[in-house]
DSSP file (Angstrom, degrees, kcal/mol; ACC not computed):
  #  RESIDUE AA STRUCTURE BP1 BP2  ACC     N-H-->O    O-->H-N    N-H-->O    O-->H-N    TCO  KAPPA ALPHA  PHI   PSI    X-CA   Y-CA   Z-CA
    1    1 A L              0   0    0      0, 0.0     2,-0.2     0, 0.0     0, 0.0   0.000 360.0 360.0 360.0 131.3  -87.6  -44.1  102.8
    2    2 A K        +     0   0    0      8,-0.1     2,-0.3     1,-0.0    22,-0.0  -0.487 360.0 178.5 -74.8 137.9  -89.1  -47.5  103.2
    3    3 A S        -     0   0    0     -2,-0.2     7,-0.2    21,-0.0     2,-0.1  -0.980  35.6 -95.3-140.5 154.7  -87.1  -50.5  102.0
    4    4 A C     >  -     0   0    0      5,-2.4     4,-1.1    -2,-0.3    21,-0.2  -0.435  26.9-139.5 -66.1 135.3  -87.5  -54.3  102.0
    5    5 A S  T  4 S+     0   0    0     19,-2.7    -1,-0.1    -2,-0.1    20,-0.1   0.628  98.8  39.2 -73.8 -11.2  -85.8  -55.9  105.0
    6    6 A D  T  4 S+     0   0    0     18,-0.2    -1,-0.1     3,-0.1    19,-0.1   0.865 133.7  12.4-100.9 -56.3  -84.5  -58.8  102.8
    7    7 A C  T  4 S-     0   0    0      2,-0.1    -2,-0.1    19,-0.0    18,-0.1   0.498  90.3-128.8-105.6  -5.2  -83.4  -57.3   99.4
    8    8 A R     <  +     0   0    0     -4,-1.1    -3,-0.1     1,-0.2     2,-0.1   0.604  51.5 153.2  69.0  15.4  -83.5  -53.6  100.3
    9    9 A T        -     0   0    0      1,-0.1    -5,-2.4    -6,-0.1    -1,-0.2  -0.395  33.6-160.7 -70.8 154.5  -85.6  -52.6   97.3
   10   10 A T        +     0   0    0     -7,-0.2     2,-0.5     1,-0.1    -8,-0.1   0.493  69.6  68.3-112.4  -7.7  -87.7  -49.4   97.8
   11   11 A R        +     0   0    0     -7,-0.0    -1,-0.1     3,-0.0    -7,-0.0  -0.960  54.5 138.5-120.3 127.0  -90.2  -50.0   95.0
   12   12 A T        -     0   0    0     -2,-0.5     3,-0.1    14,-0.1    14,-0.0  -0.972  52.4-128.2-158.8 148.7  -92.9  -52.7   95.0
   13   13 A P  S    S+     0   0    0      0, 0.0     2,-0.3     0, 0.0    -1,-0.1   0.735  97.8  18.3 -72.4 -19.4  -96.5  -53.0   94.1
   14   14 A L        -     0   0    0     -3,-0.0     2,-0.4     2,-0.0    13,-0.4  -0.971  68.1-140.6-154.2 133.0  -97.4  -54.5   97.5
   15   15 A W        -     0   0    0     -2,-0.3     2,-0.3    11,-0.2    11,-0.2  -0.814  26.6-164.4 -93.9 135.3  -95.7  -54.6  100.9
   16   16 A R  E     -A   25   0A   0      9,-3.3     9,-2.9    -2,-0.4     8,-1.0  -0.806  21.3-102.8-119.8 159.0  -96.0  -57.9  102.7
   17   17 A G  E     +     0   0A   0     -2,-0.3    17,-0.1     6,-0.3    16,-0.1  -0.467  45.9 157.5 -78.0 150.9  -95.5  -59.1  106.2
   18   18 A G  E >   -A   21   0A   0      3,-2.2     3,-1.7    -2,-0.1    12,-0.1  -0.733  59.3 -57.7-150.8-160.8  -92.4  -61.0  107.2
   19   19 A P  T 3  S+     0   0    0      0, 0.0    -2,-0.0     0, 0.0    68,-0.0   0.751 129.7  55.9 -65.6 -22.7  -90.2  -61.9  110.2
   20   20 A A  T 3  S-     0   0    0      1,-0.3    -3,-0.0     0, 0.0     0, 0.0   0.385 122.2 -92.5 -90.4   4.7  -89.6  -58.2  110.9
   21   21 A G  E X   -A   18   0A   0     -3,-1.7    -3,-2.2     0, 0.0     3,-0.9  -0.596  67.7 -18.8 117.1-177.8  -93.3  -57.4  111.1
   22   22 A P  E 3  S+     0   0A   0      0, 0.0    -5,-0.2     0, 0.0    -6,-0.1  -0.350 124.9   6.5 -67.8 143.8  -96.1  -56.3  108.9
   23   23 A K  E 3  S+     0   0A   0     -8,-0.1    -6,-0.3     1,-0.1    -7,-0.1   0.841  90.8 121.5  55.3  40.2  -95.3  -54.6  105.6
   24   24 A S  E <   +     0   0A   0     -8,-1.0   -19,-2.7    -3,-0.9     2,-0.3   0.546  60.6  60.2-105.3 -10.8  -91.5  -55.3  106.0
   25   25 A L  E    S-A   16   0A   0     -9,-2.9    -9,-3.3   -21,-0.2   -21,-0.1  -0.897  80.7-118.6-119.5 148.1  -91.0  -57.3  102.8
   26   26 A C     >  -     0   0    0     -2,-0.3     4,-2.6   -11,-0.2     5,-0.2  -0.238  44.0 -94.5 -70.3 171.9  -91.4  -56.4   99.2
   27   27 A N  H  > S+     0   0    0    -13,-0.4     4,-2.1     1,-0.2     5,-0.2   0.925 123.6  45.6 -56.5 -50.0  -94.0  -58.4   97.2
   28   28 A A  H  > S+     0   0    0      1,-0.2     4,-2.1     2,-0.2    -1,-0.2   0.929 116.1  44.2 -63.3 -47.4  -91.4  -60.9   95.8
   29   29 A C  H  > S+     0   0    0      1,-0.2     4,-2.7     2,-0.2    -1,-0.2   0.856 111.7  54.8 -67.4 -34.1  -89.6  -61.5   99.1
   30   30 A G  H  X S+     0   0    0     -4,-2.6     4,-2.5     2,-0.2    -1,-0.2   0.894 107.8  48.8 -65.0 -40.4  -92.9  -61.8  100.9
   31   31 A I  H  X S+     0   0    0     -4,-2.1     4,-2.2    -5,-0.2    -2,-0.2   0.932 113.2  47.1 -64.6 -45.3  -94.1  -64.5   98.5
   32   32 A K  H  X S+     0   0    0     -4,-2.1     4,-2.5     2,-0.2     5,-0.2   0.919 112.5  50.3 -61.4 -43.6  -90.8  -66.4   99.0
   33   33 A Y  H  X S+     0   0    0     -4,-2.7     4,-2.5     1,-0.2    -2,-0.2   0.931 112.0  46.2 -61.4 -47.0  -91.0  -66.0  102.8
   34   34 A N  H  X S+     0   0    0     -4,-2.5     4,-2.4     1,-0.2    -1,-0.2   0.876 111.6  52.4 -65.0 -36.9  -94.6  -67.3  103.0
   35   35 A K  H  X S+     0   0    0     -4,-2.2     4,-2.0     2,-0.2    -2,-0.2   0.932 112.2  44.7 -64.0 -46.1  -93.8  -70.2  100.7
   36   36 A K  H  X S+     0   0    0     -4,-2.5     4,-2.5     2,-0.2    -2,-0.2   0.900 113.1  51.7 -64.3 -40.9  -90.8  -71.3  102.8
   37   37 A R  H  X S+     0   0    0     -4,-2.5     4,-2.3    -5,-0.2    -2,-0.2   0.910 109.0  49.7 -63.8 -42.3  -92.8  -70.8  106.0
   38   38 A R  H  X>S+     0   0    0     -4,-2.4     5,-2.1     1,-0.2     4,-0.8   0.893 111.5  49.2 -64.1 -39.2  -95.7  -73.0  104.7
   39   39 A Q  H ><5S+     0   0    0     -4,-2.0     3,-0.5     2,-0.2    -2,-0.2   0.917 110.9  50.3 -65.0 -42.2  -93.2  -75.7  103.7
   40   40 A L  H 3<5S+     0   0    0     -4,-2.5    -2,-0.2     1,-0.2    -1,-0.2   0.894 113.3  44.9 -62.9 -40.8  -91.6  -75.6  107.1
   41   41 A L  H 3<5S-     0   0    0     -4,-2.3    -1,-0.2    -5,-0.2    -2,-0.2   0.586 110.6-122.3 -80.9  -9.8  -94.9  -75.9  108.9
   42   42 A G  T <<5 +     0   0    0     -4,-0.8    -3,-0.2    -3,-0.5     2,-0.2   0.725  53.0 161.0  76.5  21.3  -96.1  -78.7  106.5
   43   43 A L      < -     0   0    0     -5,-2.1    -1,-0.2    -6,-0.2     2,-0.2  -0.525  38.3-117.6 -75.7 143.8  -99.1  -76.8  105.4
   44   44 A E        -     0   0    0     -2,-0.2     2,-0.1     1,-0.1    -1,-0.1  -0.495  18.0-132.8 -86.3 151.7 -100.6  -78.0  102.2
   45   45 A T     >  -     0   0    0     -2,-0.2     4,-2.0     1,-0.1     5,-0.2  -0.409  33.9 -99.2 -89.2 172.8 -100.9  -76.1   98.9
   46   46 A A  H  > S+     0   0    0      1,-0.2     4,-2.0     2,-0.2     5,-0.2   0.877 123.2  54.5 -61.3 -37.7 -104.0  -75.9   96.8
   47   47 A R  H  > S+     0   0    0      1,-0.2     4,-2.0     2,-0.2    -1,-0.2   0.928 109.6  44.8 -64.5 -46.0 -102.6  -78.6   94.5
   48   48 A T  H  > S+     0   0    0      1,-0.2     4,-2.4     2,-0.2    -1,-0.2   0.838 110.3  56.1 -69.4 -30.6 -101.9  -81.1   97.3
   49   49 A A  H  X S+     0   0    0     -4,-2.0     4,-2.2     2,-0.2    -1,-0.2   0.910 108.0  47.9 -65.5 -41.0 -105.3  -80.4   98.8
   50   50 A R  H  X S+     0   0    0     -4,-2.0     4,-2.5     2,-0.2    -2,-0.2   0.915 112.2  49.0 -64.9 -42.4 -107.0  -81.3   95.5
   51   51 A K  H  X S+     0   0    0     -4,-2.0     4,-2.7     1,-0.2     5,-0.2   0.919 111.1  50.2 -61.8 -43.2 -104.9  -84.5   95.2
   52   52 A K  H  X S+     0   0    0     -4,-2.4     4,-2.3     2,-0.2    -1,-0.2   0.906 111.3  48.3 -62.3 -42.2 -105.8  -85.5   98.7
   53   53 A K  H  X S+     0   0    0     -4,-2.2     4,-1.9     2,-0.2    -1,-0.2   0.921 112.1  48.9 -64.5 -43.7 -109.5  -84.9   98.0
   54   54 A R  H  X S+     0   0    0     -4,-2.5     4,-1.9     1,-0.2    -2,-0.2   0.910 113.3  47.0 -62.4 -43.0 -109.4  -86.9   94.8
   55   55 A N  H  X S+     0   0    0     -4,-2.7     4,-3.5     1,-0.2     5,-0.3   0.859 108.8  55.0 -67.7 -35.4 -107.6  -89.8   96.6
   56   56 A A  H  X S+     0   0    0     -4,-2.3     4,-1.5    -5,-0.2    -1,-0.2   0.882 108.2  49.3 -65.7 -37.1 -110.1  -89.7   99.5
   57   57 A I  H  < S+     0   0    0     -4,-1.9    -2,-0.2     1,-0.2    -1,-0.2   0.923 122.7  31.7 -67.3 -43.7 -113.0  -90.1   97.1
   58   58 A S  H  < S+     0   0    0     -4,-1.9    -2,-0.2    -5,-0.2    -1,-0.2   0.790 120.2  51.4 -85.2 -27.9 -111.4  -93.0   95.3
   59   59 A G  H >< S+     0   0    0     -4,-3.5     3,-1.1     1,-0.2     2,-0.2   0.777  76.4 177.5 -84.4 -27.7 -109.5  -94.5   98.2
   60   60 A G  T 3X  +     0   0    0     -4,-1.5     4,-1.1    -5,-0.3     3,-0.3  -0.415  67.8   4.4  65.0-126.4 -112.2  -94.8  100.8
   61   61 A R  H 3> S+     0   0    0      1,-0.2     4,-1.6    -2,-0.2    -1,-0.3   0.848 127.6  60.0 -63.6 -37.8 -111.2  -96.3  104.1
   62   62 A Y  H <> S+     0   0    0     -3,-1.1     4,-1.5     1,-0.2    -1,-0.2   0.894 102.3  51.9 -60.9 -41.9 -107.5  -96.7  103.2
   63   63 A S  H  > S+     0   0    0     -3,-0.3     4,-1.4     1,-0.2    -1,-0.2   0.846 106.2  55.1 -66.2 -32.2 -107.0  -92.9  102.7
   64   64 A K  H  X S+     0   0    0     -4,-1.1     4,-1.1    -3,-0.2    -1,-0.2   0.858 105.0  53.5 -67.9 -34.1 -108.6  -92.2  106.1
   65   65 A L  H  < S+     0   0    0     -4,-1.6    -1,-0.2     1,-0.2    -2,-0.2   0.865 111.2  45.9 -66.4 -35.6 -106.0  -94.5  107.7
   66   66 A L  H  X S+     0   0    0     -4,-1.5     4,-1.0     1,-0.2    -1,-0.2   0.759 104.1  64.5 -77.1 -24.8 -103.2  -92.6  106.0
   67   67 A E  H  X S+     0   0    0     -4,-1.4     4,-1.9     1,-0.2    -1,-0.2   0.859  91.3  61.6 -70.2 -37.4 -104.6  -89.2  107.0
   68   68 A K  H  X S+     0   0    0     -4,-1.1     4,-2.1     1,-0.2     5,-0.2   0.922 102.5  48.1 -62.4 -48.5 -104.3  -89.5  110.8
   69   69 A P  H  > S+     0   0    0      0, 0.0     4,-2.4     0, 0.0    -1,-0.2   0.873 110.4  54.4 -60.5 -33.7 -100.5  -89.8  111.0
   70   70 A R  H  X S+     0   0    0     -4,-1.0     4,-2.6     2,-0.2    -2,-0.2   0.908 107.6  49.3 -64.7 -41.0 -100.1  -86.9  108.6
   71   71 A E  H  X S+     0   0    0     -4,-1.9     4,-2.3     2,-0.2    -1,-0.2   0.902 111.5  48.9 -64.7 -40.5 -102.3  -84.7  110.9
   72   72 A E  H  X S+     0   0    0     -4,-2.1     4,-2.2     2,-0.2    -1,-0.2   0.892 111.2  50.5 -65.2 -39.0 -100.2  -85.8  113.9
   73   73 A E  H  X S+     0   0    0     -4,-2.4     4,-2.4     2,-0.2    -2,-0.2   0.917 110.5  48.9 -64.7 -43.2  -97.0  -85.0  112.0
   74   74 A R  H  X S+     0   0    0     -4,-2.6     4,-2.6     1,-0.2    -2,-0.2   0.905 110.4  51.4 -62.3 -41.5  -98.3  -81.5  111.1
   75   75 A A  H  X S+     0   0    0     -4,-2.3     4,-2.3     2,-0.2    -1,-0.2   0.905 110.1  49.1 -63.2 -41.2  -99.3  -80.9  114.7
   76   76 A A  H  X S+     0   0    0     -4,-2.2     4,-2.3     2,-0.2    -2,-0.2   0.915 111.7  49.0 -64.6 -42.7  -95.8  -81.8  115.9
   77   77 A L  H  X S+     0   0    0     -4,-2.4     4,-2.6     1,-0.2    -2,-0.2   0.903 110.8  50.5 -63.0 -40.9  -94.2  -79.5  113.2
   78   78 A L  H  X S+     0   0    0     -4,-2.6     4,-2.5     2,-0.2    -2,-0.2   0.908 109.7  50.0 -64.4 -41.7  -96.5  -76.7  114.3
   79   79 A L  H  X S+     0   0    0     -4,-2.3     4,-2.2     2,-0.2    -1,-0.2   0.904 111.5  48.9 -63.2 -40.5  -95.6  -77.1  117.9
   80   80 A M  H  X S+     0   0    0     -4,-2.3     4,-1.5     2,-0.2    -2,-0.2   0.920 111.7  49.1 -64.2 -42.6  -91.9  -77.1  117.1
   81   81 A A  H  <>S+     0   0    0     -4,-2.6     5,-2.8     1,-0.2     6,-0.5   0.900 111.4  49.6 -63.6 -40.7  -92.3  -74.0  115.0
   82   82 A L  H ><5S+     0   0    0     -4,-2.5     3,-1.2     1,-0.2    -1,-0.2   0.893 108.9  51.8 -65.3 -39.1  -94.2  -72.3  117.8
   83   83 A S  H 3<5S+     0   0    0     -4,-2.2    -1,-0.2     1,-0.3    -2,-0.2   0.785 111.9  46.6 -69.7 -25.2  -91.5  -73.2  120.3
   84   84 A C  T 3<5S-     0   0    0     -4,-1.5    -1,-0.3    -5,-0.2    -2,-0.2   0.367 113.7-122.5 -92.2   3.8  -88.9  -71.7  118.0
   85   85 A S  T < 5 +     0   0    0     -3,-1.2    -3,-0.2    -4,-0.2    -2,-0.1   0.863  68.6 137.2  54.6  43.6  -91.1  -68.6  117.5
   86   86 A L      <       0   0    0     -5,-2.8    -4,-0.2     1,-0.2    -1,-0.1   0.603 360.0 360.0 -87.3 -14.2  -91.2  -69.1  113.8
   87   87 A V              0   0    0     -6,-0.5    -1,-0.2    -9,-0.1    -5,-0.1   0.428 360.0 360.0-101.9 360.0  -94.9  -68.3  113.6
């Protein structure tokens, strides 16, 4: 019988991928895992993407100056995550 590798439930509407491989987490644990992983990698959510777009339109040149260090920071976080095999 299949069970979630995190909470051990056997019933879920959808099985999601996790650290133990594809379809190893229940729906709830899979959502939590992906949310934590995105935060760790510094990936933006839909809400922050909209804010960034709105600020870029109103901010002009200043927002472009702020964007480059963020991209470098994200790249560094991604490299660290890859070296720790978190991805």
